[in-house]
Residue, then its C-alpha position, 0 to 999 in steps of 0.5 A: m500500500g502507498c503509505t507515508t511514515i514519520l518517526v520522531g525521537k524523544k529529544a526532537t519532540y516538543d514535550g520529550s515524547t516518542m512519536i510514530a505516525r503513518n498514513d495508511d493509504s488504500g491501494a489504487g482503485h478502492f478505499t478500505a473502510k477502517k475503525f478504531a478498536v480495542v482487541s481483548p485477550e479473549q478476541q485474540p486467536k490462538t491459531y492465526h490463519s492468513v486470508l491472503s497467504h493461507v499461512t497458519i501460525e500458532l500464537p503464544e499464550n497470554p496475549m495482551r490487550y491492544t488497540a488497533m485500526p482494523n478493516a471495518v468490513e470482514g472478508k479480507g483479513i484483520w489488517a490491524a495496522s497500528g496500535v498500542n498494547e497494555a505493556h505500553v509498546a506501539m507498532t505501525a505496520t506497514e510502509t510498503i517499500t521496494s527492492n531490486p532483482r538481485v535481492l529478490g533473486a537471491d532470497p525470493l518472496v514467499v508467495y502463495q501458490p493455489a492448488a492447481d494441476g493436481k498439486e496442493e496449495i503452498a502457503g505464502g509468508i506473512g505481510e501487512e495483513d498479519l503483522v500487528c496481530l502476530v507481534l503487538p500482543y506479545i512484546r514488552s519493548a520496541r526491541e522485543g518487537v524487532l526480535r519477534l518480527g525478525s524471527l517470524l520473517e526468518q521462519y515463515g518469510t514474507y510475500e512483500m517488502n515492508g518497513i515497520a516501526f516499533q515504539d516504547k517511551d524510550e526508543i523507536w526502531w525501524l525494521e525493513t525486510i530484505g527479500g523473503h527472509h532477511w531483515m535489518a533494523r535501526k534505532v531512530p536517533d533520539e534527537a532526530y526524525v525519520v521520513m519514509p515514502n514507500q522506499l527502502g529508506i535506511d541509508k547507513f548501517d553498521l553491519e559489523k556492529a550489528l553482528r557484534d552486538q547480537e548477544k545484547y539484542q535481548c537487553t533493555c535500553e537501561e542494560y545496554a543503551d548503545l544498541e543502534y543496529m539489529c539484523s538477520a544473523d546471516l546478513k553478512e554472508f547473504i550480502s557477500k555471497n550475492h555481491l549486494d554491496l555496491s560501495m567503493d569504500g566498503a561503507l554499506n549503503p542499504r539503499d544501494a544494496f537492497g533497495s531500488h530506484d526507478d523513474s517512477d520514484h521521482v513522481y511517487n516517492t522521493p518528492r514526499a520525502w523532499y517536502m517533509l524534510r524541506t518543511l521541518n528543516p527549511k534552512t538546513k539545505i537549499w531545497d529549491g532553485v537552480n542551486a538546490e542541494c536536494t530536489p524532488y528527484s534526489d535519490d540520496l535524501p537523508w533517512c533522518m535529520i535533526p530538526e531545526k526546532k522541536i516537532t509538535v503533533e501539529d507539525v506531524k499532521y501538517v506534513l502528513s496532510s501535504h499536497y505541496q503547499g507553497t510550491s508550484y506542484d500543489p494541485y490546488a494552487s492558483y499560482g505557479e506554472k500550470e503544467q507542474r500542478g499535481a506533478f507529484r503524488s501528494i502525501g495527504v492523498n485522496r485514498t488515505d484510510f486513516l492516520s494514526l499518531i502514537q505519542m508516548r509522553p514522559g513523566m506521567e503515570k503509565d495508564c495515561n501517558i500514551l495518546e493515540w491520535v486518530a484521523f480518517a480519510s484525506n488528511a488535507f480535509n480531516v482532523l486529528v483526534p486524541f484518545y487515551a490509549t490504555i482503555d477497554t473500549t473505543p467510542d462508537y462514533f470511531s468504532s462503528t464503521t460498516r460497509e454502508v455509508s452513514t453519518d453515524s460513523f466518523y470514518w464516513v463523515s470524514r470521507m464525505i467532508g473530504a470529497m465535498a471540500d475538494a470539489s468546492y475547494k476555494s469556497s470550502i477551504f476556510h471551513i476546513e481550516r476552522y474545523q481543523e483548528r477547533v478540533m485540535s484546540k479542543g482536543h488539547q484542552l480536553i486532554g489537559k482537563y483529564d490529565a489534571l483529574l487523573e493526577k488527583e485520582s489514585d484508584a485504578v477503577k476510577r482512573m479507567f473510568l476517567r479515561h473512558q469518560a475523556n475519550q467519549e467527551i472528545a468523540d462527542m465534541v468531534k461529532k458535533e464539529a464534524s456535523d457542522t462542517l459537513d453541513k457547511v461544505l455541503y452547502e458550498l458544493s450545492n451552490q456549484m451545481k449545474n442547475a444553480y440559479s441566483r434569482s429566488d422567489a422573494 
């Protein structure tokens, strides 16, 4: 799927949080209805069956509760996508990435083969449909997430190339698959952020250090804080045997070794990274003009950068909503060269299903330190809503999505607002801007209100009640604001109907 990811280390955020966020975009030709849900241990299967690949996997005992963003319509698998478990570990899966024929020839993807010509079916590997369900309920740190997923990849293989993020209050790890069974992972530097636009992204990897530190992979960050790299145990041999290292100086560049670059990247992928980096580091490099150091066509954009100022939730929402505002590539622009408008794939594209931003705040009680910010549909026109993540249920307005379009579902209301506002952009955009500001402001206000109440309450049952009460009050607020905005953009679009006429009966 065409997704976009941003990861922000704890020293790069405004409040010392770790933050991971991802746009989950449908494949071309369809939208996938999503909902915000909680999966209890009783709902977690003991034996997992993949719909796409037909692989069957026995799962460990005693799974933990976790939030998820599964498909609202059954039949194509769970696709849990993003969430937080009760051990306060988060995961987002996946960012689809690319590889090259040398890698895929050496370690082919494990693709499902249906029964045919008298032969039995052959199960495929694991992929985006499966990963959150297979990993998140069983891990107690970001590092554990890397190790569990790495072990599953080695055992079952994968049918697609993916990037996956794991997060706890101290660390963020980014894992990229390599061919069918290999993998590597790099810790996001605490002072940096990472942007990922559907390409293999890691640009530097100390393979020798990763292999030397293998015995320390199981250590906590308190026990071993210097762990920066992890990988498959045989990755060095795999690279050497298949002549994958293309460096002239012996410094492994994973993008060159394992990734791919083609002309379509310069329309679909790299412009997204360019715009996000340009927005968060406007003065660090020259991004525009004849003297530009980095352009939408650059294949060597950095995987991570230290931002020029600390990054906020609003910053993350802005870059993940981007349609190249302030450039001639903006499809909504009334300025610049017309032939350049819409030249690149927007970040906040029409087929975004949801945005999830998980914020792990420092210095707070563990049952209220994690906020999961949720948005549905095209980010250019939607709102980002905060919820406490240590919960048993989610509000109906966010969890009741069905196949049928309904104004009782925030997913469908967001879809309608986006479609109508896009079609009446010039007259509707100020309604959208006010909608986004009101919801974000009130969201911060309500979280602040309940943070204060939770600080005074010590009883665990009452604290859980407060978190649910907060989430419901936030959902009620959002429903009111969304309904009001839907009314306004519907009116604006109705005035653009072909049969519109200005004279009335009065």
